[in-house]
Each structure stands twice: as C-alpha cells, then as structure tokens.
C-alpha positions as CSV (number, residue, x, y, z in Angstrom):
1,X,-17.2,-1.1,3.0
2,X,-16.8,1.1,6.2
3,X,-12.9,1.1,6.4
4,X,-11.9,2.5,9.5
5,X,-10.6,0.8,11.8
6,X,-11.3,-2.3,10.6
7,X,-9.1,-5.3,9.3
8,X,-8.2,-5.8,5.7
9,X,-7.6,-8.5,4.3
10,X,-5.7,-8.5,0.6
11,X,-5.5,-11.5,-0.9
12,X,-2.4,-12.0,-3.8
13,X,-5.0,-13.9,-6.5
14,X,-2.3,-14.8,-8.7
15,X,-0.3,-16.6,-5.8
16,X,-3.7,-18.3,-4.1
17,X,-4.8,-19.3,-7.2
18,X,-1.5,-21.1,-8.3
19,X,-1.2,-22.3,-5.0
20,X,-3.7,-25.1,-6.1
21,X,-3.0,-27.2,-8.9
22,X,-6.7,-28.0,-10.7
23,X,-5.7,-27.1,-13.9
24,X,-6.1,-22.9,-13.6
25,X,-3.5,-22.6,-15.8
26,X,-6.1,-22.8,-18.6
27,X,-8.5,-21.1,-18.0
28,X,-7.5,-17.7,-15.4
29,X,-10.1,-16.0,-16.1
30,X,-12.3,-18.8,-14.6
31,X,-9.6,-19.1,-11.5
32,X,-10.3,-15.7,-10.7
33,X,-14.5,-16.0,-10.5
34,X,-13.7,-19.3,-8.1
35,X,-11.5,-17.6,-6.1
36,X,-13.7,-14.5,-5.9
37,X,-16.8,-16.9,-5.4
38,X,-14.7,-18.2,-2.0
39,X,-13.6,-15.3,-0.8
40,X,-17.8,-14.0,-1.3
41,X,-18.4,-16.5,1.3
42,X,-16.7,-15.8,4.0
43,X,-18.9,-14.1,6.7
44,X,-18.0,-10.5,6.3
45,X,-15.6,-9.7,9.2
46,X,-13.1,-7.4,7.7
47,X,-12.8,-5.6,3.8
48,X,-11.5,-7.9,1.8
49,X,-9.2,-7.0,-1.3
50,X,-9.2,-9.5,-4.3
51,X,-6.0,-8.1,-6.6
52,X,-6.2,-9.8,-9.7
53,X,-3.5,-9.1,-12.5
54,X,-2.8,-10.8,-16.4
55,X,-5.6,-12.5,-18.0
56,X,-6.9,-13.2,-14.2
57,X,-8.6,-10.0,-14.4
58,X,-10.8,-11.0,-17.0
59,X,-12.7,-12.6,-14.9
60,X,-14.4,-10.7,-12.4
61,X,-14.6,-6.7,-12.8
62,X,-13.1,-3.9,-10.7
63,X,-14.5,-2.6,-8.0
64,X,-17.1,-4.2,-4.9
65,X,-18.7,-6.9,-6.0
66,X,-21.0,-9.5,-2.9
67,X,-18.5,-7.5,-0.5
68,X,-15.2,-8.4,-2.2
69,X,-13.6,-5.4,-3.0
70,X,-11.5,-6.5,-6.5
71,X,-8.5,-4.2,-7.7
72,X,-7.0,-4.9,-11.8
73,X,-2.8,-4.6,-10.6
74,X,-2.5,-2.5,-14.3
75,X,0.7,-4.3,-14.6
76,X,2.6,-6.4,-11.7
77,X,0.1,-7.7,-8.9
78,X,2.7,-7.4,-6.5
79,X,2.9,-3.8,-6.8
80,X,-0.4,-3.3,-6.5
81,X,-0.4,-5.2,-3.3
82,X,1.7,-3.7,-1.4
83,X,-0.1,-0.1,-3.0
84,X,-2.8,-1.4,-0.9
85,X,-1.0,-2.6,1.8
86,X,0.6,0.7,2.2
87,X,-3.0,2.8,1.9
88,X,-4.5,1.1,4.6
89,X,-1.2,1.3,7.1
90,X,-1.7,4.7,6.5
91,X,-4.9,4.8,7.3
92,X,-3.9,3.1,10.7
93,X,-5.7,-0.1,9.4
94,X,-4.5,-3.8,10.3
95,X,-3.2,-5.8,7.5
96,X,-3.1,-9.0,6.8
97,X,-1.8,-10.1,3.0
98,X,-2.6,-13.7,2.0
99,X,0.6,-15.1,-0.1
100,X,2.9,-17.6,-0.3
101,X,5.4,-15.2,-2.2
102,X,8.4,-14.8,-0.1
103,X,9.8,-11.5,-1.7
104,X,6.4,-9.9,-1.4
105,X,6.0,-11.5,2.1
106,X,8.5,-9.5,2.9
107,X,7.7,-6.2,1.3
108,X,4.5,-6.2,3.6
109,X,6.0,-7.2,6.2
110,X,7.9,-4.2,6.5
111,X,5.2,-1.8,6.1
112,X,3.4,-3.2,9.4
113,X,1.1,-6.2,7.6
114,X,0.9,-9.2,8.9
115,X,1.0,-12.6,6.4
116,X,-1.4,-15.2,6.0
117,X,-0.2,-18.4,3.0
118,X,-3.1,-19.3,1.1
119,X,-3.9,-22.0,2.7
120,X,-5.9,-19.3,4.9
121,X,-8.8,-19.9,2.3
122,X,-11.1,-22.9,3.4
123,X,-11.0,-25.6,0.9
124,X,-14.2,-25.6,-1.2
125,X,-13.8,-29.1,-2.0
126,X,-12.4,-30.7,1.6
127,X,-9.5,-32.0,-0.1
128,X,-6.6,-30.1,2.1
129,X,-5.7,-27.6,-0.9
130,X,-6.3,-24.2,-0.7
C-alpha cells in the first residue's frame, strides 16, 4: 500500500472490540477476525492499520491482508498504537486513531493525531453498536 501523503487510520483493536458487549471475551481471536472483516469491507480511501494484542493476535496474521495492515503488539497494544502513530506522523501523514481509551487519546493527540471513537466504524448489525 502506498503510504506517501495518504491518511492513516490506526485502530486500537482491543478497545474497539471491547466497546461492543457481544461476548468477545469468550473468543478473542474470533472477535479480532470479525473486526478485521469489518475494516476490510470499508472503501480503500486510506491506509488502515489494525493493532492486535494478547490472544486476539491469534485471529488474524500479521501483515497486509485484504487491504488492512495488521500489527501484532509484542506486549502493550497502546504502546504499539502510539509507535504506529509516531511513525506515520514523522512521515508527514495525517493520522486518525480509533479508540475510546482516554489515556491513549491524550498520547496520540500530543503527537498531532486526530481521534475517533469506536462508533466511527459502521455497525455490522444495524443496532447502533460499534
């Protein structure tokens, strides 16, 4: 994916999945796959980066899959979101981070990113939940 000058959307997978009480905690890899599928269905207007941590990493392999770059956080998903944001900002790109985590929001705003809540992602079931 060409990453010069384009927008980047960095998705905090754990936070977005956790915003929807659909039983995700019983199957974290499955929840990660469902989120990836939802992201892959979006129009390809920007680079999409999905950060996964913990057991959720088992749901989607790292790398580019169906137009979404999946990054496996080695430990802390928030630190990986911040690192991805910093990398893209250093390259002069506009970055949007999708999360509702207040601490993470403050960290990426300080880097010059914009922040969207999990409701940014269209609801697959039409029930108003992200």
